N, C-alpha and C positions, 0 to 999 in steps of 0.2 A: 121762416126767416132764419138763416144760419148766422151764428155769431162770428165776428171777426175780431181780432185784437191787434193792437200795436204794443210793443214793449218799449216803454219810455226809457227805462233803465232797469237794473237788476231788481229793484224793489217796487216798481210800479208798472202795471199793465192796464191798459184801457180797452174795454170791449165795446164793439159796435155790432149792430145788426144791419141788414140790408136797407133799412130806412134812412141810414146816415149817408149823406152826400160827401164824396171825396173830391177835393180839388188840390192841384199842385201847380203853382206858377213860379216862374223864375225870371230874374232880371240881372244882367251883368253890369258892373261898374268898374271904372278905372280909378275910383277913389281909394283912399287909405283903408286897408283892412283893419288896422288897429283902431282908428277913429270910429269906423263903423261898428266894430265889436263893442266899444264903450257905449255907443248910442243904443245898441241892441240890448245890452244887459240892464240899461236904464229904461227899456221899453219906449225909447224915443223913436218910434216907427211911423206914426201917423202925423200928418200936418196938424198943428194946433187948431187950425180952423175947423178941422174934422173931429178931432178927439184930443182931450186933455186927460192926463192920468195922474193918479197918486199911487205910489208903491208904498205899502205899509211896512217900510224898513227905515231904520235910522238914517241911512246914507242914500236912500232912493235907488239902491241897486237890487235887482230881483234875485232872490234866493229861493231854493225849494221850500214850499209851504207858505211863501209870502202871498199876500192878497194884493191884486192890482185893481183899483177902482177906476173904471173907464167912464168918461163923460163924453158921450157921442153928441155932436152938434149937427143937427139936421134942420137947416133953416132957423126958425125962431125957437125950435124945440131942443132941449137937452135931455138925453136919456142916460140915466146913471145905471151902470151894471158892474158886476164884479167877476173876476176870474182868479183861480188859484194856480200858482206856478208849481208845476210838477217835475220840471227838469231844467237845469241850467248847466251848460257845458262850455268851457272856454279853454282853447288850446292855441298854439301858434298857427294852426291850419284851419280851425273851425270854431265857430261860436254858435250856440243853440239856446233858444229860450222856448219852452213849451208850457202851455197852460191849458186848464180845462175850465169850462164855464161852471159857475156856481148856481145854486137854486135861485130862480127869479130872473136869470139872464134870458133875453129874448130867444137865444139859440141854445141848443144843447150840443156839446161837443168839445173838441180839442183843436187848438191851433199851435203849429210849430213853426218857428222862425229860425232859419239857419243861414249863416254866412260861411262861405267856403273860399279860402284864399286861392287866388289864381296868379299866374305869372304877371298879369297886367292890373290886378286889383282884387276884386272879389265877385262872387256870384251870390245873390240873395234869393233864397227860396222860401216861399210861404206854402205850407201844406195844412189843409184843414179837413176835418171830418165833422159834419154838422147836420142838424135837422132843427126844425122849429121847436122851440121850447115853451112857448106861451100861446094862448088861444089866438091872440092878435097876430102872431107871426105865422100861424097856420092859415088864418084868413087872408093875410097879405103876403103869402108865400112868394108870388112872382115879383112883387115890389121889393120885398126883403132880399131876395136873391140878387136882384139888380143892384140894390144899394150895397150889398156885401161885396159883389164883384167890383163895382166902381170904386168903393173906398179902398179895397185891397190893392187894386191896380194903381190908384192914385198914390197910396203909401209907398209901394215899391218904386214907382217912378221918382217920387220926391226923395226918398231915402237914398237911392242910388245916384241921384244927381249932386249930392253933397260931396265936396272934395275929401 
């Protein structure tokens, strides 16, 4: 297995081997880039019926090294996980939030959420590198992949439908 890496910024690089699965999905919106940017840095990405979050900062805005507690709601179950923010970028043309999973998370990997301003609104990009991180996610790999894809697509669609 040959290692691969992504450079998050000048101070942080994340290495992966061939067991990590890479996905990139995009969705366009005619909504307000500035409003979407504010939602993204608060990690207001997933519908509250799917996931609620707590960002461990005083103002609820993600910053490098902050911890995001994720509460995934799957039917009657709630799974609590945590991720660590490794990069936040905000400019007039682009907003990015990138995190890596913490020990105990069902998946191991990195997720990067990027908004890119366009002439008519913005494009929302979600890029992930992941693999099962717990014994039960190895056993339920096909189901976990399906849920991950469904939840991500649902989040993109709902996020981009907001004005």
